[in-house]
C-alpha positions as CSV (number, residue, x, y, z in Angstrom):
1,M,0.0,0.0,0.0
2,L,1.3,3.5,-0.9
3,D,1.8,5.2,2.5
4,L,3.7,8.5,3.0
5,T,2.6,9.0,6.6
6,G,5.4,10.8,8.5
7,K,7.1,12.1,5.3
8,N,7.8,15.8,4.9
9,A,7.2,16.9,1.3
10,L,8.0,20.3,-0.3
11,V,6.0,21.0,-3.5
12,T,7.0,23.8,-5.8
13,G,5.2,25.3,-8.8
14,I,1.6,25.4,-7.9
15,A,0.0,28.4,-9.8
16,N,-3.7,27.3,-10.0
17,N,-6.0,24.3,-10.0
18,R,-4.7,23.3,-13.5
19,S,-1.1,23.0,-12.4
20,I,0.4,19.5,-12.5
21,A,2.0,20.5,-9.2
22,W,-1.5,20.8,-7.7
23,G,-2.3,17.2,-8.8
24,I,0.9,16.0,-7.2
25,A,0.2,17.9,-4.0
26,Q,-3.3,16.4,-3.8
27,Q,-2.0,12.8,-4.2
28,L,0.9,13.3,-1.7
29,H,-1.7,14.6,0.8
30,K,-4.0,11.7,0.2
31,A,-1.1,9.3,0.9
32,G,-0.5,11.0,4.3
33,A,2.5,13.3,3.6
34,N,3.0,16.5,5.6
35,L,3.1,19.2,3.0
36,G,5.1,22.4,2.5
37,I,4.1,24.6,-0.4
38,T,6.1,27.3,-2.1
39,Y,4.6,30.1,-4.3
40,L,6.0,32.7,-6.6
41,P,5.7,36.1,-4.8
42,D,4.5,39.2,-6.6
43,E,4.3,42.8,-5.6
44,R,0.5,42.8,-5.1
45,G,0.4,39.4,-3.3
46,K,-2.2,38.0,-5.7
47,M,-0.3,34.7,-6.3
48,E,0.1,34.2,-2.5
49,K,-3.7,34.7,-2.0
50,K,-4.7,32.5,-4.9
51,V,-2.4,29.6,-4.0
52,A,-3.2,29.8,-0.2
53,E,-6.9,29.5,-0.9
54,L,-6.3,26.6,-3.3
55,V,-4.1,24.5,-0.9
56,E,-6.0,25.2,2.3
57,P,-7.8,21.8,2.2
58,L,-4.4,20.1,2.2
59,T,-3.5,21.8,5.5
60,P,0.2,22.5,4.6
61,S,2.4,23.1,7.6
62,L,4.7,25.3,5.6
63,F,3.6,28.0,3.1
64,V,6.6,30.1,1.9
65,P,7.5,32.4,-0.9
66,C,10.3,31.1,-3.1
67,N,11.5,32.7,-6.3
68,V,14.2,30.4,-7.6
69,Q,16.0,33.4,-9.3
70,N,16.5,34.7,-5.8
71,D,19.3,33.0,-3.8
72,Q,18.2,34.5,-0.5
73,Q,14.7,33.2,-0.9
74,I,16.0,29.7,-1.6
75,Q,18.2,29.8,1.4
76,S,15.4,31.1,3.6
77,T,13.0,28.4,2.4
78,F,15.4,25.6,3.4
79,E,16.4,27.2,6.6
80,L,12.7,27.3,7.5
81,I,12.4,23.6,6.7
82,R,15.3,22.8,8.9
83,D,14.0,24.8,11.8
84,K,10.4,23.6,11.6
85,W,10.7,20.1,10.2
86,D,14.3,19.1,11.0
87,K,14.3,16.9,7.9
88,L,13.0,16.7,4.4
89,D,11.9,13.5,2.7
90,I,10.4,14.6,-0.6
91,L,11.1,17.4,-3.0
92,I,8.8,18.1,-6.0
93,H,10.2,20.4,-8.7
94,C,7.5,21.7,-11.0
95,L,9.2,24.9,-12.3
96,A,9.6,25.9,-15.9
97,F,9.5,29.2,-17.8
98,A,10.3,30.6,-21.2
99,N,9.3,33.8,-22.9
100,K,6.2,33.4,-25.0
101,E,8.0,34.8,-28.0
102,D,10.6,32.0,-27.7
103,L,7.9,29.3,-27.8
104,T,6.8,29.9,-31.4
105,G,8.5,30.5,-34.8
106,D,12.1,29.9,-35.7
107,F,14.3,28.4,-33.0
108,S,17.3,30.2,-34.3
109,K,15.7,33.5,-33.3
110,T,15.8,32.6,-29.6
111,S,17.2,35.6,-27.7
112,R,20.2,35.3,-25.6
113,S,18.4,36.6,-22.5
114,G,15.4,34.3,-23.2
115,F,17.7,31.2,-23.5
116,N,19.5,32.0,-20.3
117,Q,16.2,32.7,-18.4
118,A,14.6,29.5,-19.6
119,L,17.6,27.3,-18.6
120,E,18.0,29.1,-15.3
121,I,14.4,28.7,-14.2
122,S,13.6,25.3,-15.8
123,T,16.9,23.5,-15.3
124,Y,19.3,25.1,-13.0
125,S,16.7,25.5,-10.3
126,L,16.5,21.7,-9.9
127,I,20.2,21.6,-9.4
128,Q,20.2,24.4,-6.9
129,I,17.2,23.3,-4.8
130,S,18.4,19.7,-4.8
131,G,21.7,20.9,-3.4
132,A,19.8,22.8,-0.7
133,A,17.7,19.8,0.1
134,K,20.6,17.4,0.3
135,P,21.7,18.1,3.9
136,L,18.1,17.9,5.1
137,M,17.4,14.5,3.6
138,T,19.2,12.8,6.5
139,Q,17.0,9.6,6.2
140,G,17.2,9.4,2.4
141,G,14.6,10.9,0.2
142,S,13.0,11.3,-3.2
143,I,13.3,14.2,-5.7
144,V,10.9,14.3,-8.6
145,T,10.8,16.8,-11.5
146,L,8.6,17.3,-14.6
147,T,9.8,17.0,-18.1
148,Y,8.2,16.5,-21.5
149,L,8.8,14.6,-24.8
150,G,10.0,17.8,-26.4
151,G,13.3,17.3,-24.5
152,V,14.2,14.2,-26.7
153,R,12.2,14.8,-29.9
154,V,11.4,17.9,-31.9
155,V,8.0,19.3,-31.0
156,P,6.8,22.3,-33.1
157,N,7.2,25.5,-31.2
158,Y,8.6,23.9,-28.1
159,N,11.9,25.4,-29.1
160,V,14.1,26.6,-26.2
161,M,12.0,24.7,-23.7
162,G,13.0,21.5,-25.4
163,V,16.7,22.3,-24.8
164,A,15.9,23.1,-21.2
165,K,14.1,19.8,-20.7
166,A,16.9,17.9,-22.3
167,A,19.3,19.6,-19.9
168,L,16.9,18.8,-17.0
169,E,16.8,15.1,-17.8
170,M,20.6,14.9,-17.9
171,S,20.7,16.8,-14.6
172,V,18.4,14.1,-13.1
173,R,21.0,11.5,-14.0
174,Y,23.9,13.5,-12.6
175,L,22.0,14.3,-9.4
176,A,20.9,10.6,-9.0
177,T,24.6,9.6,-9.2
178,E,25.7,12.2,-6.7
179,L,22.9,11.7,-4.2
180,G,22.4,7.9,-4.5
181,P,25.0,7.1,-1.7
182,Q,22.7,9.0,0.7
183,N,19.7,6.9,-0.4
184,I,18.3,10.0,-2.2
185,R,16.5,9.0,-5.4
186,V,16.0,11.5,-8.3
187,N,13.6,10.9,-11.1
188,A,11.6,12.7,-13.8
189,I,8.1,12.3,-15.0
190,S,7.5,13.0,-18.7
191,A,3.8,13.9,-18.8
192,G,1.7,14.2,-21.9
193,P,0.5,17.6,-22.9
194,I,-2.0,19.1,-20.4
195,R,-3.6,22.5,-20.6
196,T,-1.9,24.5,-17.8
197,L,-0.9,28.1,-17.3
198,A,2.7,27.2,-18.4
199,S,1.7,25.1,-21.4
200,S,-0.7,27.8,-22.7
201,A,2.4,29.8,-23.7
202,V,3.5,27.1,-26.2
203,G,2.2,27.9,-29.7
204,G,-0.4,25.4,-30.9
205,I,-0.8,23.6,-27.5
206,L,-4.4,22.7,-28.3
207,D,-3.4,21.1,-31.6
208,M,-0.7,19.1,-29.7
209,I,-3.4,17.9,-27.2
210,H,-5.8,16.9,-29.9
211,H,-3.1,15.0,-31.8
212,V,-2.2,13.0,-28.7
213,E,-5.9,12.2,-28.2
214,E,-6.0,10.8,-31.8
215,V,-2.7,8.9,-31.8
216,A,-1.9,7.7,-28.3
217,P,-2.7,4.1,-27.6
218,L,-5.2,5.1,-24.9
219,R,-6.7,7.7,-27.3
220,R,-6.6,10.4,-24.8
221,T,-4.1,12.6,-22.9
222,V,-3.6,12.4,-19.2
223,T,-4.8,14.3,-16.1
224,Q,-3.0,16.1,-13.4
225,L,-4.1,13.4,-10.9
226,E,-2.6,10.6,-13.0
227,V,0.7,12.4,-13.0
228,G,0.2,13.0,-9.2
229,N,-0.3,9.2,-8.7
230,T,3.0,8.5,-10.4
231,A,4.8,11.1,-8.4
232,A,3.4,9.7,-5.1
233,F,4.6,6.2,-6.2
234,L,8.1,7.5,-7.0
235,C,8.2,9.2,-3.5
236,S,7.2,6.0,-1.7
237,D,9.1,2.9,-0.7
238,L,7.3,1.0,-3.5
239,A,9.8,2.8,-5.8
240,S,12.9,2.2,-3.6
241,G,14.9,0.8,-6.5
242,I,14.2,3.5,-9.0
243,T,16.5,6.4,-9.6
244,G,17.9,8.4,-12.5
245,Q,14.9,7.6,-14.6
246,T,12.4,9.4,-16.8
247,L,8.9,7.8,-16.5
248,Y,6.4,8.5,-19.3
249,V,2.9,9.3,-18.2
250,D,1.4,10.2,-21.5
251,A,-1.2,7.6,-22.4
252,G,1.4,5.7,-24.3
253,Y,2.2,8.4,-26.9
254,E,5.9,8.1,-26.5
255,I,6.0,4.7,-28.1
256,M,4.4,5.8,-31.3
257,G,6.4,6.3,-34.5
258,M,3.7,8.4,-36.3
């Protein structure tokens, strides 16, 4: 039985009720995990209010601002975890961003600043927060990130985010090798296209979703909760022998040639 009772889990990347991170948080809570939630702070506090209201039923014991482009906020987040929880068992990384203009048209027109920002937020942030989590995972742990097929195959308009996801998946392997001796497992979930705030920036996202529904063996795409179930599994002792892997949760689309 999947049981995360007594496990402390930090979930990043919840923006609204369509976020894959929201589906993961729900399933971790259902399995008994004690949740901490981060949100992206803004000047007016709108995101804090929105996310706080959404996650209230999950009764998180930590709710903290964390912009991964701000080293001080990352440090403060993990210091709070150390002071309040003493240890961390689960880290969920659901962070990705690219400028909308870099997610359509010619890849060769990607701006230098856009490339750097996409790689910093979508890839480097996993490396950085995993390093911050490492000394807190004193009893082993599980780190899970989100990737997409566009990191290994060309997907129209995915452009710079495909490069970021390719780097993310390689980062998973390097982190798994580094952290394995501490019994910390690192894996990625490659989810099928889901209509989220982040995916809406990709040109032609609805066409991508409809194509998957027509071609995937299950003749549909997947839901946030299905991705959440896989994440909960990867964070549990049922997955104790799995690390450095990318698991496809995409209704089987990845196996298709055309």
